[in-house]
C-alpha positions in Angstrom: 219.4 -181.3 -153.9 220.6 -179.3 -150.9 223.1 -177.3 -153.0 220.3 -176.4 -155.4 218.1 -175.2 -152.5 220.9 -173.1 -151.0 221.6 -171.6 -154.4 217.9 -170.7 -154.9 217.7 -169.2 -151.4 220.9 -167.2 -151.9 219.5 -165.9 -155.3 216.2 -164.9 -153.6 218.0 -163.1 -150.8 220.1 -161.1 -153.3 216.8 -160.2 -155.1 215.3 -158.9 -151.8 218.4 -156.9 -151.0 218.4 -155.4 -154.5 214.7 -154.4 -154.3 215.3 -152.7 -150.9 218.2 -150.7 -152.4 216.1 -149.6 -155.3 213.2 -148.6 -153.1 215.4 -146.7 -150.7 215.3 -149.2 -147.9 217.9 -147.4 -145.9 216.6 -145.9 -142.7 216.4 -142.1 -142.6 218.9 -140.3 -140.3 217.9 -139.5 -136.8 218.0 -135.8 -136.0 217.1 -133.6 -133.0 214.3 -131.0 -133.0 213.4 -128.5 -130.3 210.3 -126.5 -129.6 207.0 -126.7 -127.7 204.4 -129.5 -127.9 201.3 -127.6 -129.1 198.1 -128.3 -130.7 197.8 -127.7 -134.5 195.3 -124.8 -134.0 197.4 -122.7 -131.7 200.6 -123.5 -133.6 199.3 -121.8 -136.7 199.3 -118.5 -134.9 202.3 -119.3 -132.6 200.5 -118.7 -129.4 198.0 -120.1 -126.9 196.9 -116.6 -125.7 193.8 -116.0 -128.0 192.5 -119.6 -127.5 193.2 -119.7 -123.8 190.9 -116.7 -123.2 188.1 -118.2 -125.3 188.4 -121.6 -123.7 189.1 -120.4 -120.2 192.2 -122.6 -120.1 194.4 -122.1 -117.2 197.8 -122.6 -118.9 199.5 -123.8 -122.1 199.1 -127.5 -121.1 195.4 -127.2 -120.5 194.9 -125.3 -123.8 197.0 -127.9 -125.8 195.1 -130.8 -124.4 191.7 -129.3 -125.1 192.5 -128.1 -128.6 194.3 -131.3 -129.6 191.0 -133.2 -129.2 189.8 -131.5 -132.4 193.2 -131.2 -134.0 196.6 -132.9 -133.4 199.8 -132.5 -131.4 202.6 -130.8 -133.3 206.0 -129.4 -132.4 206.3 -125.7 -132.8 209.7 -124.0 -133.0 209.1 -120.3 -132.0 212.6 -119.2 -133.2 211.9 -120.3 -136.8 208.1 -120.2 -136.6 208.1 -123.7 -138.0 205.3 -126.3 -137.3 206.3 -129.9 -137.5 203.6 -132.6 -137.8 204.2 -135.6 -135.5 203.6 -139.2 -136.5 202.7 -140.4 -133.0 199.9 -138.7 -131.2 200.3 -140.7 -127.9 203.9 -139.9 -126.9 203.4 -136.1 -126.9 200.4 -136.1 -124.5 202.4 -136.1 -121.3 204.5 -133.2 -122.7 201.6 -131.0 -123.8 202.5 -127.3 -123.5 206.1 -128.0 -122.6 209.4 -127.2 -124.3 210.9 -130.5 -125.5 213.7 -132.1 -127.5 212.5 -134.7 -130.0 214.8 -137.3 -131.5 213.5 -138.7 -134.8 213.7 -138.8 -138.5 212.1 -136.1 -140.7 210.0 -137.2 -143.7 210.1 -134.4 -146.2 207.2 -135.7 -148.3 204.7 -135.5 -145.4 206.6 -132.8 -143.4 206.4 -135.1 -140.4 208.8 -136.1 -137.6 208.8 -139.8 -136.9 209.4 -139.8 -133.2 212.0 -141.9 -131.6 212.0 -140.2 -128.2 210.8 -137.0 -126.5 212.6 -135.3 -123.5 211.7 -132.2 -121.7 213.9 -129.1 -122.0 214.4 -126.8 -119.0 213.4 -123.3 -120.0 216.3 -121.7 -118.2 219.0 -124.0 -119.5 221.4 -122.7 -122.2 220.8 -124.0 -125.7 222.8 -126.9 -126.8 224.9 -126.7 -129.9 223.9 -130.2 -130.9 220.2 -129.3 -131.2 218.9 -128.4 -134.6 216.1 -126.1 -135.6 215.8 -127.3 -139.2 215.5 -130.9 -140.5 218.6 -130.7 -142.7 221.1 -129.3 -140.3 222.3 -132.2 -138.0 222.2 -136.0 -138.5 223.9 -138.7 -136.5 
C-alpha cells in the first residue's frame, strides 16, 4: 500500500514539474536598470519643468509625488528616453525624483520592471559598466 502511494505521489510530482516547464515556470533573469523615479505624466515629456511651474512644485521630488497621485511611478532613462512601468508603486515613493538603480526582471509583454530592489545613484559618480540601459543587455 505504501509503495503504491509513493508511486502515485512521484507520478503526480513529475506531472507538476512537466506543467511548469511547459508554462515557462523558470524565473526571468534579474537585470539592472538606471534612471530617475518619475511620475508617468512628466516621464512622457522627459522633464518636470513644465509641470513644476503649473503646480508650483519646489523640486523634482515634490512634482513626482504630486503627479503620481493621478498617475503612477515609473523609471525614466534620460539617455535612451525610455519609460519603464514599475510593478510596485510603494517601493519607489521614498526615491521620488531621485536617480536610482533598480534590480529586477523585465516583463516584455507588459513592459514592466518587477522590482527586487531600488538603490539611489549618486549624480556625480561615474557610470558603472555593469548597469544596463536596455532590458536585454545584461542578465545575471
